[in-house]
C-alpha positions in Angstrom: 120.7 110.7 86.5 121.2 113.9 88.2 123.6 115.9 86.5 124.6 113.4 83.7 122.4 114.0 81.2 122.4 117.8 81.5 124.1 119.8 78.6 128.1 121.0 79.5 127.2 124.5 78.8 124.3 124.4 81.1 126.5 123.1 83.7 129.1 125.5 83.5 126.6 128.0 83.5 125.3 126.8 86.6 128.8 126.9 88.2 129.7 130.5 87.3 126.6 132.1 88.5 126.1 133.3 91.8 128.3 134.3 95.3 129.4 133.4 98.3 126.4 133.9 100.7 126.9 135.0 103.6 126.3 132.8 106.6 122.5 134.2 107.3 121.0 133.5 103.9 123.3 130.5 103.5 121.7 128.8 106.5 118.1 130.4 105.4 118.7 128.7 101.8 119.9 125.6 103.3 116.4 125.4 105.6 114.5 125.8 102.6 115.8 123.2 100.6 115.6 121.1 103.2 111.9 122.5 103.5 110.9 121.1 100.3 111.0 117.4 102.1 108.7 119.1 104.6 106.5 120.7 101.9 106.1 117.4 100.0 104.7 115.6 103.0 103.4 117.7 105.9 101.0 119.5 103.1 99.9 116.3 102.3 98.3 115.2 105.5 95.0 116.9 105.3 94.5 115.4 102.4 94.8 112.1 102.4 91.6 111.3 103.6 90.0 113.1 100.6 92.5 111.3 98.1 91.4 107.6 98.9 87.7 109.2 98.6 88.6 110.7 95.5 90.5 107.9 94.2 88.2 104.9 95.1 90.6 103.7 98.1 89.1 101.0 100.3 91.6 100.5 102.7 92.1 103.4 104.0 95.4 102.5 105.7 97.1 102.6 102.2 96.3 105.8 101.7 99.8 106.4 104.0 101.6 105.2 101.1 101.2 108.7 99.6 103.6 109.9 102.3 105.8 107.1 102.4 106.3 106.1 98.8 107.7 109.9 98.3 110.0 109.5 101.4 111.1 105.8 99.4 111.7 108.1 96.2 114.0 110.5 98.4 115.7 107.6 100.4 116.8 105.9 96.9 117.6 109.1 95.1 120.6 110.1 97.4 122.2 106.9 96.3 122.7 109.0 92.9 123.0 112.7 93.8 125.8 112.4 96.6 128.4 110.7 93.8 127.0 113.0 90.9 127.5 115.9 93.4 131.1 114.9 94.1 132.1 114.6 90.3 130.3 117.2 88.9 129.4 120.0 91.8 126.5 121.0 94.1 124.7 123.1 91.9 124.2 121.0 88.8 122.7 118.2 91.1 120.4 120.4 93.2 119.5 122.5 90.1 118.2 118.9 88.6 116.8 117.3 91.0 114.6 120.5 91.7 113.8 120.4 88.4 112.3 117.1 88.5 110.5 117.6 91.6 108.5 120.1 89.6 107.9 118.1 86.8 106.9 115.2 88.7 104.4 117.9 90.6 102.9 118.5 87.5 102.3 114.7 86.7 100.5 114.3 90.1 98.1 117.5 89.2 96.7 115.8 85.9 96.6 112.2 87.4 93.4 110.4 88.1 94.7 107.1 88.9 96.0 106.2 92.7 99.1 103.9 91.1 99.7 106.6 89.0 99.9 109.4 91.9 102.0 107.1 93.5 104.4 106.7 91.0 104.5 110.7 90.8 105.3 110.9 94.3 108.3 108.1 93.8 109.7 110.4 91.1 109.0 113.9 93.3 110.9 111.8 96.2 113.6 111.1 93.6 113.9 114.7 92.7 113.8 116.1 96.2 116.6 113.9 97.3 118.8 116.1 95.7 118.6 119.0 98.1 118.8 116.9 101.0 122.0 114.7 99.9 123.7 117.7 98.2 122.8 120.6 100.8 124.5 118.5 103.1 127.3 118.3 101.4 127.3 121.9 100.9 127.2 122.6 104.3 130.3 119.7 104.8 132.0 121.5 102.4 132.0 125.2 104.4 132.4 123.8 107.6 133.2 121.0 110.3 133.0 119.5 113.6 130.8 121.2 115.8 130.2 124.4 113.9 128.9 121.5 110.9 126.4 121.1 114.0 125.4 124.3 114.7 125.1 125.4 111.2 122.7 122.1 110.6 120.8 123.0 113.7 120.3 126.5 113.0 119.0 125.5 109.7 116.8 123.3 111.5 115.5 125.9 113.6 114.2 127.8 110.5 113.4 124.5 108.7 110.5 123.5 111.3 108.3 126.4 109.9 107.8 124.6 107.4 105.9 121.1 108.9 104.5 123.8 111.2 103.1 125.8 108.8 102.3 123.3 105.6 99.2 120.8 107.2 97.5 124.9 107.8 98.2 125.7 104.3 97.4 122.1 102.8 94.2 122.2 104.4 93.3 125.8 103.3 94.2 125.2 99.4 92.2 121.8 99.4 88.9 123.3 100.9 89.2 126.3 98.6 90.8 124.3 95.4 91.1 120.7 96.0 93.7 118.5 96.7 95.0 118.7 93.5 96.4 122.2 93.7 98.5 121.2 97.2 101.0 119.7 93.9 100.4 123.3 92.3 102.1 124.9 95.7 104.8 122.1 95.5 105.5 123.2 91.7 105.8 127.0 93.0 107.9 125.8 95.9 110.5 124.1 93.8 110.9 126.9 91.1 111.3 129.2 94.0 114.6 127.5 95.1 115.6 126.6 91.7 115.8 129.9 90.9 117.4 130.8 94.5 120.2 128.0 93.8 120.9 129.1 90.3 121.4 132.5 90.6 122.8 133.3 94.5 124.3 130.2 95.4 128.3 129.7 94.3 129.5 126.3 93.7 130.7 125.2 96.6 132.7 122.1 95.5 135.9 123.9 94.1 137.4 121.6 90.5 140.3 120.0 92.3 138.3 118.5 95.2 136.0 116.9 92.9 135.8 113.1 92.3 135.6 111.8 88.7 132.2 109.6 88.7 133.7 106.2 88.4 132.5 103.1 89.5 135.4 102.5 91.3 135.9 105.7 93.4 132.2 104.5 94.4 132.7 101.4 95.7 135.6 102.9 97.2 134.1 105.0 99.1 131.4 103.0 100.3 134.2 100.8 101.8 135.3 104.0 103.5 132.0 104.9 104.8 131.0 101.3 105.8 134.0 100.6 107.9 134.2 103.5 110.0 132.1 102.3 113.7 130.8 105.7 114.4 129.6 106.2 110.4 127.6 103.0 110.6 125.8 103.8 114.2 125.1 106.9 113.7 123.4 106.3 110.4 121.6 103.3 112.1 120.5 105.6 115.2 119.7 108.2 112.9 117.4 105.6 110.7 115.6 104.3 113.8 115.2 107.9 114.9 113.5 108.6 111.5 111.2 105.7 111.8 109.7 106.9 114.3 109.0 110.6 113.0 107.8 109.5 109.9 105.6 106.5 111.1 103.9 109.8 113.3 103.8 111.5 110.0 102.1 109.1 108.0 99.6 107.9 111.0 98.6 111.2 112.6 95.9 112.2 110.3 93.9 108.7 111.1 94.8 108.8 114.4 93.5 112.5 115.0 90.5 111.6 113.4 89.5 108.1 114.5 90.8 108.3 117.8 90.8 111.7 118.9 88.1 113.1 117.1 89.8 116.2 116.0 89.7 115.8 112.6 89.1 119.7 112.0 91.6 120.9 114.5 94.7 118.5 113.4 96.5 120.9 111.4 96.3 123.2 114.0 97.2 120.9 116.6 100.3 119.7 114.1 101.4 123.3 113.6 101.6 124.2 117.5 103.7 120.8 117.6 106.2 121.6 115.3 106.7 125.2 116.3 107.3 123.9 119.7 110.1 121.7 118.8 111.8 124.5 117.3 113.0 125.0 120.9 115.0 122.1 120.5 117.0 123.3 117.8 117.4 126.7 120.0 119.0 124.6 122.9 120.9 122.6 120.7 122.7 125.5 118.7 123.7 127.3 122.5 124.8 123.8 123.7 126.2 121.7 121.2 129.6 123.3 120.7 130.2 123.0 124.0 128.5 119.6 125.3 129.3 117.6 121.9 127.2 116.1 119.7 127.5 112.2 121.1 125.7 114.0 124.7 122.9 116.2 123.2 121.6 113.5 120.5 122.0 110.5 123.6 119.9 113.0 126.3 117.4 113.4 123.8 116.9 109.9 122.8 116.9 108.8 126.3 114.3 111.3 127.4 112.2 110.4 124.6 112.7 106.7 125.4 111.8 107.4 129.1 108.6 109.5 128.9 107.4 107.4 125.6 107.2 104.3 127.9 105.6 106.2 130.8 103.2 107.4 128.3 102.0 104.0 127.0 101.9 102.5 130.6 99.4 105.1 131.7 97.1 104.4 128.5 97.8 100.6 128.5 96.9 100.7 132.4 93.8 103.2 132.1 95.0 105.1 135.0 93.8 108.1 133.3 89.6 108.7 132.0 89.5 109.0 128.0 88.3 112.6 128.5 92.0 112.9 128.4 93.3 111.4 125.4 93.7 114.1 123.3 95.6 116.5 126.2 98.1 113.3 126.8 98.9 112.3 123.0 99.7 116.4 122.4 102.4 116.2 125.4 103.4 113.3 124.1 103.8 114.3 120.5 105.5 117.5 121.6 108.0 115.8 123.5 108.6 113.0 120.6 109.1 116.3 118.2 111.3 117.9 120.3 113.6 114.8 120.9 113.5 113.9 117.3 114.6 117.6 116.1 117.4 117.4 118.6 119.0 114.0 118.0 119.0 114.0 113.9 120.9 117.3 113.0 123.5 116.1 115.6 123.2 112.6 114.5 123.9 113.7 110.9 127.0 115.4 111.7 128.6 112.8 113.6 128.0 110.3 111.1 129.2 113.1 108.2 132.4 114.2 110.3 135.0 111.0 109.8 134.2 111.2 105.8 134.6 114.8 104.8 136.9 114.0 102.2 133.9 112.5 100.2 131.5 114.0 101.6 128.6 114.2 98.3 128.9 110.4 98.7 129.1 109.6 102.6 125.8 112.4 102.5 124.3 110.1 100.0 125.2 106.8 101.6 124.1 107.9 105.3 120.9 109.7 104.0 119.4 107.3 101.7 120.6 104.2 104.2 118.5 105.9 106.5 115.8 107.1 104.8 115.5 103.6 103.2 115.5 101.7 106.9 113.1 104.4 108.2 110.7 103.6 105.5 111.0 99.9 105.9 110.2 100.4 109.4 107.1 103.4 109.0 105.3 101.2 106.8 104.6 98.3 108.9 104.3 100.1 111.8 101.4 102.6 110.1 99.7 99.8 108.7 99.1 98.5 112.3 96.5 101.3 113.3 93.5 99.8 114.9 91.9 103.1 115.6 94.2 104.0 118.4 97.3 105.1 118.8 98.4 102.8 120.8 100.5 100.7 118.4 102.3 104.3 117.2 103.5 105.0 120.8 104.6 101.3 121.6 106.8 100.9 118.2 108.2 104.4 118.8 109.3 103.5 122.1 110.6 100.5 121.2 112.4 102.5 118.5 113.8 105.0 120.9 115.0 102.0 123.6 117.1 100.4 120.5 118.2 103.9 119.8 119.5 104.9 123.0 121.4 101.5 123.1 123.3 101.7 120.1 124.2 105.5 120.3 125.6 104.8 124.0 128.3 102.3 122.1 128.8 105.2 119.6 132.7 106.5 119.7 132.7 110.0 120.6 135.9 110.4 118.6 135.7 110.8 114.7 139.1 108.3 114.2 
């Protein structure tokens, strides 16, 4: 889908434009490409209630599908984006995917049906899968090992500003112009990304390293990926971590509104949580080359596991008064975001390192598999919302316990 349908002249024009960016601009570009996913999710969070009311949704838990369906499209799209980027190059895949994201944003602006909105969100997700899959592959084209992990950490450090600012921006846009205008903002963000990639970024996958788009090559790539123990475990652990993250993002608006009575303050709290979580990327970028990706990810997941279990027990046993619910939940949220942000980049680097010779396809498999599994986890967790945050805290604790156990047996060597 991505790239195959485009005219050869456009593909050649894309490949010939741009240059090898400086490390700083390259990291900024990767961060912005990753941020499109955050813009497509976090900017929508303050608008979920308004969308449900405007489109006549009776079961308010179903409004969470506006987030999870988008992420589902992101996961499925990566199955296509990766192999095509290995065959035709990273730029053509990025550009085409971003254009699809822009078109779906326009569709969402004009729709009057919740079903049509969900379809538009799914198509948005399909389009935005290209920046995640091909973006990760671009990093792998230029870097490897711990340097790759450091680049991803630095990009994530910038990327975290998007989920921090997006809810505040989404709330302001919604109050002034209505929730549909948020999709207009998505459209313009996509346009900026398209121009940046098309004009500035040079193709990172040279012709001699490209793999023909053949079914046999794809099957071989899947076999190579799924027969590597480290890739399998790292992908599984990443899926569990993302499952917790997506569950939190989908459930947070209802939790802050109905349990914590902080609907108006939610974007500010979310902004603060996301900004503080940026510290994890600073810590990771500083320590990962010395300690390694396995140590950093295992420590982060383990800390999340222990802290979440303690918070659940404190709330379940009603050790503290209800007046402390909000500060306790906020502290727990900060720890969850800190540890998840620290682990995700390292887990991706751990999974990618053994399969660098098929980076595009590998990024596709790893990204799509982890995202799809995480969505299958996040949807039922979100639907468990009972007016409190207890189901979410319990679920993230269980996910962290499982992730920690798996990562303990994760091979440290890429071979």
